C-alpha positions as CSV (number, residue, x, y, z in Angstrom):
1,M,109.1,108.1,101.2
2,R,112.3,107.2,99.4
3,P,111.8,107.4,95.6
4,G,113.9,105.0,93.6
5,A,114.8,102.6,96.5
6,N,113.7,99.2,97.8
7,W,114.6,96.3,100.0
8,N,115.0,92.6,99.1
9,G,113.2,89.9,101.1
10,A,109.6,91.1,101.3
11,Y,107.2,89.1,103.5
12,T,104.5,89.0,100.8
13,S,103.2,90.9,97.8
14,K,100.0,91.9,96.2
15,N,98.9,93.7,93.0
16,V,97.3,97.1,94.0
17,G,96.1,100.2,92.1
18,S,98.1,102.9,93.9
19,Q,100.8,103.7,96.5
20,A,98.1,104.6,99.0
21,E,96.4,101.2,98.6
22,C,99.8,99.5,99.1
23,I,100.3,101.2,102.4
24,S,96.7,100.7,103.5
25,W,96.8,97.0,102.6
26,C,100.0,96.3,104.6
27,M,98.8,98.2,107.7
28,S,95.4,96.4,107.6
29,M,96.7,92.9,107.0
30,F,99.8,92.9,109.2
31,P,100.0,94.5,112.6
32,T,103.8,94.5,112.4
33,C,103.9,96.2,109.0
34,A,107.1,98.2,109.0
35,A,107.4,99.4,105.4
36,V,106.3,98.8,101.9
37,D,107.9,98.9,98.5
38,Y,105.6,100.0,95.7
39,N,106.6,99.0,92.2
40,I,105.6,101.9,90.0
41,G,105.6,100.0,86.7
42,D,103.5,96.9,87.5
43,R,101.7,98.2,90.7
44,V,102.9,95.4,92.9
45,C,103.1,96.1,96.6
46,F,105.8,94.4,98.8
47,A,105.2,94.2,102.5
48,F,107.9,94.2,105.2
49,H,107.5,93.4,108.9
50,M,109.4,94.6,111.9
51,E,111.9,91.7,111.7
52,H,113.2,92.8,108.3
53,R,116.2,95.1,108.5
54,P,117.9,94.8,105.1
55,K,119.7,97.8,103.5
56,F,118.3,100.1,101.0
57,Q,119.3,99.6,97.4
58,P,118.8,101.9,94.5
59,N,116.0,100.9,92.2
60,K,114.2,103.3,89.8
61,C,111.2,101.0,89.6
62,C,110.1,101.4,93.2
63,N,109.1,103.9,95.9
64,R,110.0,102.9,99.5
65,F,107.7,103.9,102.4
66,E,108.7,103.6,106.0
67,I,105.6,103.1,108.1
68,Y,107.0,102.4,111.5
69,C,110.2,103.5,113.1
70,N,111.3,102.3,116.5
71,G,114.5,104.3,116.7
72,T,116.9,101.6,115.5
């Protein structure tokens, strides 16, 4: 987890109740789920697929979770 960081360009988003639900939703809906950003304030989950490789940016509102790492 990277607290206070996020990416731009999420594939899709969903309102969820917790960080754990955010991760679970992405992994169950998208086989290529690579990471999620969880917005702490409004509890919105942003899903990212393997194709997304933007750079981290500081953002106090979000927690960044890397789910899959292929060594690149």
